[in-house]
PALOLUM-849670 format. One record per residue: residue in three letters; z, y, x of N, C-alpha, C, O in turn. Coordinates in pm, whole numbers, plus 50000, padded with zeros to 5 digits. Layout:
N
ALAZYXZYXZYXZYX;...
# end
This chain:
437
MET500004988050083500005000050000500005012650087499415022850050;ASP500675011950203500695023450293499285026950338498945038650352;ILE498455016650360497065018950400496315026150288495535035250314;ILE496545021950163495865028250049496315042650034495495051350006;LYS497605045350053498085059250044497475067850154497135079450132;LYS497345062150272496725069450383495255072150352494735083050376;LEU494585061850297493185063350261493035073750150492055081150146;TYR494015074150060493955083549948494035098049997493435106949937;GLN494755100350104494805113850161493425118250208493035129850191;HIS492685109050267491295112050305490455114750181489625123850179;PHE490675106650077489915108049953490155121749888489215127849837;LEU491395126449890491695139449829490935150749899490555160449835;LEU490735149350028489985159550103488485157550093487715167150102;HIS488075144950074486645141550069486415131749953486255119749975;PRO486405136949829486425128149711485065122749666484835120549547;GLN484175120649760482885114749728482795100849789483035099049909;ILE482445091049706482355077049750480895072949758480095076449672;CYS480555065449862479205060049874479295045549918480085042150006;THR478485036949858478445022749897477065018749947476825007049977;ASP476155028349956474785025549999474475034550120474415046750107;SER474295028350235474095035950359472825044350355472675053650435;ARG471925041250263470685049050251470905062150176470025070850173;LYS472075063550115472335075450033473515083650085474205090350009;ILE473725083050215474825090550276474565105550267473475110350297;THR475595112850224475565127550229476795132050309477715124150328;PRO476825144250357477915148650444479295146650382479535150150267;ASN480205141050463481635139950432481985129650324483105129850273;VAL481065120850289481425110150194482305099850262482355098950385;LEU482995091950181483675079950230482735068250205482435065050090;PHE482285061850312481365050550299482145037550298482835034350395;PHE482045030050189482695017050178481675006150212480685004450141;ALA481924998950320480974989150373481134975750300481674966150355;LEU480644975450177480774963350094479844952350144478824954850208;LYS480224940050111479374928550141478744923250013479334924249906;GLY477544917750025476874911149914476334897649960476574893550073;ASP475624891049872475064877949909474054879150022473914870050104;ASN473354890450026472284891950124472454903850218471514907650287;PHE473634909650221473834921150310475304922150348476184916650282;ASP475564929250456476914932050503476974946750540476404950950641;GLY477664954550460477734968950482478314972850616478054983750666;ASN479104963850677479664966850809478564969750911478764977451005;GLN477414963550892476314965250986475764979550984475084983751078;TYR476064986950879475525000450864476595011150879476335022950857;ALA477815007150917478935016450923478705027551025478895039350995;LEU478315023851145478125033951249476965043151215477005055151244;GLN475925037551152474795045651107475265055751002474805067151002;ALA476165051550914476695060550811477465072150874477355083550829;ILE478245069150979478985079651049478005089451112478205101651105;GLU476955084151174475945092851237475275101951135474885113151167;LYS475125097051012474475104950906475415115350845474985123550764;GLY476695115050883477615125350835478755120650748479515128950698;ALA478905107450729480045102550651481355106450719481455105950842;HIS482345110450641483655113850697484325101450755484875101750865;LEU484265090450680484835077750724483935066350678483225067450579;ALA483975055450753483395042850707484535032850693485185029450792;ILE484775028250573485845018550548485245004750573484325000550503;ILE485764997750673485164985250720486214974150725487414976850728;ASP485744961450726486654950150746486164940750856486564929150862;ASP485304945650941484844938251058485714942151177485654953651222;PRO486524932751230487434936151340486734942151461487334949751536;GLU485484938751482484764943951599484544959051590484284965551691;LEU484644964651469484444979051451485764986551443485794998751425;LYS486844979251457488174984651432488474997451511489095006651459;ASP488034997951636488365009351723487225019451737487305028551819;LYS486185017651657485065027051663485425040151593486085040151489;GLU484985051151652485295064251594484715065551453483555062451430;GLY485545070251361485105072251223485265060151135484995060751015;CYS485705048951192485875036651112487345035051071488255037151151;PHE487545031250947488885029250890488985014450854488325009850760;TYR489805007050926489844992450911490784988250798491914993150788;VAL490314979150714491114972950608490844957950609489864953350669;ASN491684950450544491484935850540490284931850457489574922350490;ASN490054939250348488954936050257488464949050194489214955950125;VAL487204952350218486674965250173486664966250020487084976349964;LEU486184955649953486114956149807487504957749746487704966149657;GLU488454949949793489804950749739490424964549766491194969649685;SER490084970449878490594983849910489974994449819490645003749777;LEU488684992949790488035001949695488715001149559488975011349496;GLN489004988849515489644986949385491064992449384491494998649287;ALA491804990149494493184995149503493225010349508494105016649449;LEU492265016349579492195030949585491905036649447492485046649407;ALA490995030149373490665034649238491885033649147492145042849068;HIS492625022749157493825021249075494865031849110495535037349022;HIS494995034749239495955044949283495555058649228496405066349183;HIS494265061749231493795074449175494045074849025494505084948972;ARG493755063748956493995063248812495465065648780495795071848679;SER496375060748867497815061848839498325076248847499465079048808;GLN497495085348898497875099448903497685106348767498095117848750;PHE497065099448672496735105348542497635099548432497785087348421;ASN498215108348353498975104048235498185108048111498565117148037;ILE497065101148090496135104447981495695091447914495895080647970;PRO495105092347794494525080247734493345075147817492415082547849;ILE493405062447852492305055547920491835044647824492575035147798;ILE490625046047771490115036647671489245026147739488185029447792;GLY489695013647738488885002547788487964997747677488404995447565;LEU486674996047710485684992547608484864980647656484214981147760;THR484894969847578484094958147611483504952247484483704957647376;GLY482764941247497482134934847381480794929047420480234932347525;THR480274920147336479004913647365477834923147346476944923847430;ASN477834930447235476744939647204477294953647179478404955347128;GLY476504963647216476814977347177477784984847265478154996147233;LYS478224978747377479204985647462478734999447505479405009547484;THR477554999747566477095012347626476745022647520477065034447536;THR476095018347411475775027747304477045033247241477145045247215;THR478025024547216479305029147161479985038747256480525048947214;LYS479955035447384480575044247484479945058147484480655068247489;GLU478615058547477477925071447477478205079347349478395091547354;LEU478225072447236478545079047109479975084447111480235095747070;LEU480905076147159482305080147163482495091947258483255101247228;LYS481835091547371481895102947463481405115747395482045126247406;SER480275114747324479715126347256480665131947150480765144047131;VAL481355122747082482315126946978483545133347041483945144347001;LEU484145126647139485395131547197485225144647273486125153047275;GLN484055146347335483895158447415483655171047330483525181947383;THR483595169347198483595181347113484955188247116485075199747074;GLN485975181247166487325186947165488105184847295489075191847320;TYR487675175047378488415171847499487515172047622486285171747611;LYS488145172747739487445170647865487405155547888488425149247916;VAL486215149647877486055135147875485355130348003484385136448048;HIS485865119548058485195112748169484845098748122485675091748064;ALA483605094448147483165081348099482275074548202481685080948289;THR482205061448191481335053448276479925058948272479375061648165;GLN479335060448391477935064548400477035052248388477255042248456;GLY476025053248301475105041848286475865029348247476615029348148;ASN475675018648324476425006248296477195001848420477214989948454;LEU477825011448488478685008248604479985002048553481045008148559;ASN479874989748503480994983948429481564971248491482274963648424;ASN481244968748620481734956348681482804959248786483384970148788;HIS483064949448874484154950348970483944961349074484894965449141;ILE482704966149088482424977549175482254990249090482765000849127;GLY481554989148978481285000748894482535007048836482625019248829;VAL483494998848793484725004448735485505012548838485925023748808;PRO485725007348961486375015749062485625028749090486245039349104;LEU484295028149098483525040349124483675050249009483745062349031;THR483725045248886483945053948770485295060848779485395072848756;LEU486335053248811487675059048820487775069348932488405079748916;LEU487155066349046487245075249161486435088149141486635097849215;SER485545088249044484795100449015485445108648903484855118348856;MET486645104648861487325111348750487935124648796488815124648882;PRO487485136048739488025149148779489485150648740489975143848649;THR490175159548809491615161248786491925167048649493035165348599;ASP490955173948588491225180148457490815171248340490775175948227;THR490525158448365490145149148259491285147548158492455146048196;GLN490935147748030491945146147924491885132347858492905127247812;ILE490695126247854490515112747802489415106047886488405112347918;ALA489615093447921488595085947994488155073747914488965067447846;ILE486885070547923486325058747857485745049847967484805053648036;ILE486315038047982485915028948090485255016648029485925008447966;GLU483945015448048483225003747999483484991848091483494993248213;MET483694980048031484024968048107483074956848068483054952547952;GLY482304952048164481394940948139481894928448209482684929048304;ALA481434916948161481854904248222480844893448190480224893648083;ASN480674884148282479914872048253480614859348302480024848548305;HIS481884860848341482704849448380484144851748334484584863148323;PRO484884841048307486284842348268487084849748376486824848348495;GLY488064857448331488954864448422488484878248464489254885948521;GLU487214881548437486694894248487487244906348411487514916648472;ILE487414905148280487994916348204489454918448245489894929848259;ALA490184907648266491584908848310491654916048445492534924348466;ALA490734912848535490724919248667490404934148655490994942348725;LEU489464937648566489114951748548490274959448484490474971248513;CYS491024952848396492194959248336493254962148442493934972448435;GLN493414953148539494374955548647494004968048726494894975148774;ILE492714970748739492254982448813492384995148729492935005148774;ALA491874994548605491785006648521493045009548441493275020848400;ALA493874999148419495115000748342494905008548213495505019148195;PRO494065003548122493805011047998495045012247910495865003147903;THR495155023547844496235025747747495775022247606496585019447518;HIS494455022447586493835019247458492645010147486492125009847598;GLY492225002747385491104993647409490344990347282490874990847172;CYS489064986947302488214983147189487254972247233486574973547335;ILE487204961447155486164951247170485174953747058485524952846940;THR483934956947092482954960146987482674948146900482584949346777;ASN482514936346961482214923946889482234912546989482364914747110;VAL482114900446939482054888547025480864880246981480774876246864;GLY479944877447072478734869947038478334860147148479004858947251;ARG477224853347123476764842847214475894848847324474674850047310;ALA476544852747434475834858247548476514853547676477704850447676;HIS475764852947786476284848547916476974834947905477974832447973;LEU476444826147819477094813147799477094804847927477974796347947;GLU476134807248013476064799948140477304802648223477864793548284;GLY477734815248227478904818848306480214815948236481184811848300;PHE480264817948105481494815748030481724801047997482864797047969;GLY480684792948000480814778747973480674775047827480164764247795;SER481114783847738481034781247594481314794247521481704804247581;PHE481104793847388481404805647307482904808247306483324819847303;ASP483714797647309485164799547319485534806947447486464815047450;GLY484784804147553485004811247679484694826047667485384834347726;VAL483654829247589483324843347563484504850047492484954860847533;LYS484984843747387486074849747308487334851747393487974862247387;ARG487684841647471488884842747553488764854247654489704861747677;THR487584855247714487394865547817487454879547757488124888247811;LYS486764881747645486814894947581488244898247540488674909747550;ALA488984888047494490364890147448491314893347563492464897047539;GLU490864891947686491714895847799492094910647791493144914647840;LEU491234918747729491574932847707492754934047611493674941947634;TYR492724926347503493844926347408495144921847476496204927647455;ARG495034911447559496234906247625496844916747718498064917947728;TRP495994924347787496514935147871497254945447787498354949647822;LEU496644949447676497274959447589498584954247531499564961647517;GLU498594941447497499804935247443500934935847545502074939047510;GLN500624932947671501654932547776502074946447823503114948047886;ASN501244956647793501524969947844501694980347733501534992347755;ASN502014975347613502304983947498501164993647466501385005147428;GLY499924988747483498754996947453498334995647308498924987947231;THR497325003247271496815003547133495394998247130494555002347210;ALA495124989047038493774983447021493134988946895493764989646790;PHE491864992946907491064997046792490284984746745489514979046822;ILE490494980546619489964967846572489094969846449489554974546345;ASN487834966246462486864966746353487064954446264486724943346305;LYS487594956346146487914945046058486664938046006486754926845954;ASP485504944346018484254938345970483644928746071482694921646038;GLU484164928446194483644919446296484464906546298485694906846302;ARG483754895346296484434882246300485234880946429484864886446533;PHE486324873646422487144869246535488144879746585489164876046643;LEU487854892746565488664902746634490104903046586491024903846667;GLU490324902246454491694902646404492504890846457493664892446496;LYS491894879146458492604867246506492894868446655493994864946700;LEU491924873246731492124874846875493224885046905493844884547011;ALA493454894246811494444904846833495854900846789496774908946797;ASN496024888546744497364883946706498344886146820498064882646935;GLY499484891946789500504894346891500524908646941501504912947001;LEU499454915946917499414929946960500374938346875500314937646753;PRO501244946146937502164954346857501524966846799501934971646694;ASN500494972146867499904984846824498424982746792497604981346882;LYS498114982546663496734980046619496284991146524496984994646430;TYR495094996446552494495006646464493245000346403492234998546471;PHE493324997146274492224990446206491265000546144491675011346101;TYR490004997046140489005004846067487974995246008487834983946055;HIS487264999745906486304990945839485294999445764485445011645753;THR484264992945713483244999745636483725002045493484244992845429;SER483545014045444483865017245305482605015345221481555020745254;THR482705007645114481535005045030481455014544912480385016344853;THR482565020644876482545030544768483365042644815484125041744911;THR483195053744746483945065744783485375064544733485755070344631;ASN486155056744808487545054544772488395065744835488705065344954;LEU488745075444755489455087044808490875083844852491545092044914;GLU491335071744819492685067944860492705061845000493775059945058;GLU491535058845055491505053045189492015062845292491795074945281;ALA492705057545393493195066045501492015072245575492085083745620;PHE490965064745587489775070145652488545063445593488445051145591;PHE487625071545544486445066645474485225067845564484985078345625;ILE484445057045573483185057445646482235047145585482595035445572;SER481045051545549480095042545485478745043345555478415053645614;PRO477945032645548476615032745611475625041045530475645040745407;LYS474775048245601473705055845538472415053045613472415050445734;SER471305053545540470005050745601469105062945591468975069145485;PHE468495066145704467495076945711466275071145785465965075245897;PRO465575061645719464555053645789463645061945878463125072245836;PRO463435057146005463955044746062465325046146127465805036946193;PHE465965057746108467255060046174468405055646085468265054245963;THR469535053446148470735049746074471765060846084471675069446172;GLY472735060545995473735071145995474985066745922475235054845904;ALA475765076545881477045073545817477435084845724476975096145735;GLY478315081245632478925091245545480415091245568481045080645570;ILE481015103145585482465104445597482905115545503482085122845448;LEU484205116845484484735127145395485305138845475485925136745580;ASN485085150945426485695162445492487125164545438487635156345362;GLU487735175345480489125177845442489305179245291490395177145239;ASN488225182645220488285184345074487795172044999487515172744879;LYS487695160745070487265148045012485815148544962485445141344869;LYS485015157145023483585157644993482835150345103483175151145221;GLU481785143045061481085134745160480195143145252479445151945207;ILE480295140145380479435146245482478445135645529478845124445560;MET477185138945534476155129545578475885131545727475675142745773;ILE475885120545801475645120845945474375112945975474305101045944;LYS473395119346034472145112746069472065111246220471985121246292;SER472095098946268472005096846412470545096146455469635096246371;GLN470325095446586468985093546640468775079046683467885076246763;LEU469585070046631469525055846666468735048146562468925049846441;VAL467835039546610467055030846523467835017946500468445012646593;GLY467805012946378468404999946350469715001046276470645007646322;ASP469814994346159471044995146083472214988546156473374991546126;TYR471924979646253472994973446332473734983846415474874981446456;ASN473124995346441473795005746518474875012846436475655020646491;PHE474925010146306476005015946227477365011646281478315019446280;GLU477474999146329478754994446382479185002646502480375005546519;ASN478225006346587478555014746702478965028846659479915034646712;ILE478235034146562478565047346508479955047146444480765056146465;LYS480195036746365481485035546295482655035146395483685041646373;THR482475027746503483545026646603483805040146668484965044146685;ALA482735047246705482905060346768483605070146673484465077846716;ILE483225069846546483845078746447485325075146427486175084046422;ALA485615062246416486995057846391487915061646507489025066546485;ILE487455059446629488295062946745488425078146755489485083346790;GLY487325085246725487395099846723488415104746621489175114046648;HIS488425098646504489385102146400490815099846449491705107946425;TYR491035088746518492355085646575492825096746668494005100246671;PHE491885102246744492225112946839492075126946777491895136846848;LYS492135127546643492235140046568490975148846579491065161146573;ILE489805142546594488565150246589488265153146442488175143746363;PRO488095165846402487845169046261486455164546217485575162646301;PRO486245162746085485005157146033483725164046082482765157346120;GLN483705177246082482495184346123482155181746269480985181346307;LYS483185180046352482935176946494482535162346512481785159146605;LEU483015153546426482545139546429481045139346402480285132446471;LYS480635146746301479215147746269478425153546387477385148346425;GLN478945164246443478275170946555478105161346673477035160846734;GLY479135153746704479085144646818478085133446800477325130446892;ILE478065127146683477135116146658475695121246658474815115046718;GLU475455132346593474085137446582473555142846715472345143946733;ALA474445146346807474015151846936473545141047032472825143947128;TYR473925128547008473595117947104472125113847094471645110246986;GLN471425114647205470025110447213469955097247291470295096947409;PRO469515086347227469435073647298468475074347416467475081447412;ALA468805066947521467995067047643468095053447710468775044447662;ASN467395052147823467515040247906467145027447833467805017147850;ASN466095028047749465555016247681466525009747584466474997747561;ARG467415017947525468345012947424468065020047292468315032047278;SER467545012647195467325017947060466555031147061466835040046980;GLN465595032347150464785044547157463565043147067462965032447056;LEU463195054147002461985054446921460955063046995461195074747023;ILE459805057047025458775063547106457455062847030457135052646969;THR456685073547034455325073446981454345073847097454405082947179;ASP453445064047106452515063347219451195070347183451005074347068;PRO450265071847281449005078847254448125072447148447235078947093;SER448375059547117447585052747013448245053546876447885046246784;ASN449215062646865449945064746739450735052546696450965050446577;ASN451155044546793452065033546764453505038646771453855046646858;THR454315033946679455745036646684456405025146757456355013746711;ILE457025028146869457605017646952459125018346946459725028646973;ILE459725007146908461175005846914461494999447048461374987247063;MET461885007647145462155002847279463624999047292464495007747297;ASP463874986147298465244981147305465294969947408465834959147384;ALA464714972847526464494962447626465544962347736465334956147840;TYR466674969247713467654969347822468314955647838468594951347949;ASN468554948947725469144935647734468984928347602468614934447501;ALA469264915447603469114907547480469954894947488470114889047595;ASN470474890947375471124878047356470824873647214470234881447138;PRO471194861447174470804856747041471224865846925470474867246828;VAL472404871846935472874880446826472054893246819471554896846712;SER471904900046933471164912746931469694910646901469064919246839;MET469124899346944467714896546916467504894446766466554899746708;GLU468384886746704468254884546559468364897746483467594900246390;LYS469324906146521469494918846451468274927846467467854934546373;ALA467704928046587466534936446613465334931746531464604939946476;LEU465134918546523464004913146447464184915746298463224919646230;ARG465374913646248465614916146105465444930946072464914934345966;ASN465874939546162465704953846138464234957646134463814965546049;LEU463434952046225461994954746225461384950446093460594957846033;ALA461754938646047461174933345923461614941145800460834942945706;ASN462844945845800463414951645678463264966745667463454972345558;THR462934973545777462814988145773461454992145717460434986245753;ASP461455002045631460215006745568459465016145662459885027445686;PHE458365011245715457475019445796456135021645725455115024045789;GLY456145020845594454895022445518454015010145536454494998845537;ALA452715012645549451765001545559451494997145702450644988545725;ALA452195002845799451924999745940452224985145972453284980145934;PRO451304978146040451584964346084452794964146178453024973646254;LYS453544953346173454744951946257454514941046361454144929746328;ILE454744944546487454534935346598455834934446677456454944546706;ALA456244922246712457434920246795457024914246928456434903446933;ILE457324921247035457124916047170458514912947224459274922047256;ILE458834900147235460204896247269460214887747395459404878747413;GLY461164890947483461284883947611462464874447612463344874947526;ASP462474865847712463544856047728464924862347720465134873647761;MET465864854547665467284858047666467924849947778468014837747769;LEU468344856547882468794849748004470274846047999471034850847914;GLU470674837648093472064833548114472654826047994473844827647963;LEU471854817947928472364810047814472674795647853473174788047771;GLY472374791847977472724778448024472114767447942470934767847908;LYS472924757447911472434745547839472004748747696471304740747633;ASP472404760247644472024764047508470704771647501470264775447393;ALA470074773947616468904782747621467774777947530467254785747450;LYS467384765247540466264760447461466554761447312465704766047235;LYS467744757347272468114757747129468104772047076467604774546966;GLU468654781447153468734795347107467354801747099467084809647008;HIS466464798647193465104804147188464304798247071463504805147009;GLN464534785447042463884779246927464344785846797463534788146707;LYS465624788746787466144795146666465534808846644465254812746530;ILE465314816246753464684829446740463234828246696462774836046613;CYS462524818546751461124816446710461044812646562460204817946489;ALA461914803646520461924799346380462244811046288461614812746183;LEU463224819146325463584830846245462404840546234462094845346126;SER461754843346346460694853346347459524849246256458834857846201;GLN459324836046241458254831446152458604833746005457714834845921;GLU459884834545974460314836445836460274851045793460274854145674;LEU460244860045889460364874345859458994880845838457964875345875;ALA459034892445776457804899945746457354907645870457434919845876;ILE456874900045969456384905746094454964900646115454714888546109;SER454024909746141452604905946148452274897046266451484887746254;GLN452884899946382452544892546504453754891546595454484901346614;ILE453964879646651455044877346747454404873946881453544865146889;ILE454814880946986454314878347121455524875347209456464883247216;LEU455494864047276456614859447357456344861847505455194861647549;VAL457424864247581457294866547725458434859447798459604861047762;GLY458084851647901459104845347983459024830147983458454824047892;ALA459594824248085459504809748105460184801947993459674791447952;GLU461324806847944462044799547838461204798947711461054788347652;PHE460674810247668459854810547547458574802447566458124795747474;CYS457974803047685456714796047707456864780947699455894773847671;GLN458074775847723458294761447711458194756647567457904744947542;ILE458444765547472458494761347332457444768247245457344765347126;ALA456664777547303455734785647223454754777047144454434780347030;ALA454264766147205453264757647138453824751347011453074748846917;LEU455124748847008455744742946889455614752046768455594747446654;PHE455514765146794455464775046686454114781946679453924791346602;ASP453164777046760451804782746763451854797746790451214805646721;MET452634801546891452794815546926452204818447064452224809947153;LYS451694830347080451164834847208452314837847302453274844447263;CYS452224833047428453294835347524452734838347662451724832647703;PHE453404847447732453034851047870454224848147961455364850947926;GLN453944842548076455014838848169455784850948220456974849948249;ASN455124862448231455794874348283455134886948227454094886348162;VAL455754898248254455284910848196453964915348258453194922448192;GLU453674911448381452394915148442451224909048365450214915648341;LEU451354896348328450304889848249450204896148110449114897648055;LEU451334899648053451354906247923450604919647931449814922847842;LYS450844927348035450204940548050448674939348055447954947247994;LYS448204929248129446744927448141446134924448004445054929447972;TRP446804916347926446314913047792446434925047698445504928147624;PHE447574931647703447904942147606446924953847614446544959447511;LYS446534957547735445704969647749444294967847692443564977647676;HIS443904955447660442574952847601442644950747450441624947747387;GLN443844952147390443994948647248443684960047152443424957647034;ASN443714972247201443404983747115444294983946990443814985446878;ILE445584982247011446554982546901446854997146865447245004946951;THR446665000646739446905014446694447665014446563447645004846487;ASN448355025646538449025028046409449935016446366450035013246248;SER450595010446463451464999046436452905002346477453175012246546;VAL453824993946432455214994846474455484983146568455284971546530;ILE455924986046689456074975746791457514975346840458014985246894;LEU458184964146821459504961846878459334955647017458594945947033;ILE460004961247117460014955547252461464952347285462304961247300;LYS461754939347297463144935047311463224922947404462494913147384;GLY464094923447504464254912047594465384914547692465914925547700;SER465754904147766466784905747868466304914547982465104915748006;ARG467234920648048466904930248154465994924048261465094930648312;GLY466234911448293465464904948398464004903048366463204900748457;ILE463604904048239462194902548201461434915448223460204915248238;ARG462124926648225461544939848259460414943948163459354948548205;LEU460654942248035459614945547936459314960547931458254964447882;GLU460214968847982459924983247982458674986548065458044996948048;GLN458314977248157457124979548240455834979248158454784983748205;LEU455894973948038454724973647952454214987747923453014989647903;LEU455104997547921454715011247887454405019648010454005031147998;GLU454575013948128454335021848250452845023548274452445029848372;
# end
């Protein structure tokens, strides 16, 4: 701990962290992390030459080199430094995890809370064992509320991130069938997500629980502090907090009540009725933190989706493209396909370009078959598959399939598709966003 306190003194004077030797700027602290194919220690001296204030290293051979700060383990020291910095703050720290909607919910919640507070939140999807420490270490001293996104694909990872971030509040958006290869089973998914609840239970924290999501109430058994929220189906003025789904095709939204019990309509810029759950969560947590109704509306409506998540794009051929290619699993894929089929786009043909859902392990073939079978039942004009998993079963469903996005691009540019609605959805590793490049 003495080493971390000493390192923290350097951090207070030079509060910029860098883990990539190619991105060194003057006076940063360079953490020489190791990966499967690299060892940051090899670039430590180069980082010092480029102007880094210190290089934090764990290679004994560099121990006495000028500008090098020796620790037993660089990654663990980065995490301990982040936890030490977090411990200087007596503010709400909201831990956010879940199978689907983490990042969209985080961005919506940030937009809502910052109408009234100084908010610090995870940038992009820096939500793992390196990203969470970097998020905490970039937290300004005047932060009033922090939102820390937590991702996992193996048991124990959420618990480890909680040890670093020490959340005072937490939310699991939902629990679904994703990363089954790493979790081993769906029960493994549930147990891992519930590690956030267990942390809150042991540390007298508060959990925000969506009663409309399966499994969450049961997983929260034992928690002393629970804040429940749910969808309101009628204007029940006796409810502690009213929120109902609203549709502004192709966008989704919500209705809430103002101080005079009059309904306020909120129109988001998010495509897909499944995004109502993300909107609802952001509004409910905002309400908990005393954000007034008009500011809740302002925050939700101000958020512009980006980074290939629920984006609506119009291309030069007058096609409406639902770009949702950042990631995919069986639950999110089914919701995206049903939304495409059920949303009124007039007479425009509907086309789904869907890529493999990765990290499903032994369940991969079964889950891809279920998606193909579902897509045939829906009101979708054409289904185009991409990836090795789909190509193994495409013939069973008489569907066109391409092994990769490069082959898809060559075919697509000769199709002259116009005035259509096109869903693009797949796991990050399939890189379907390259279709529009």
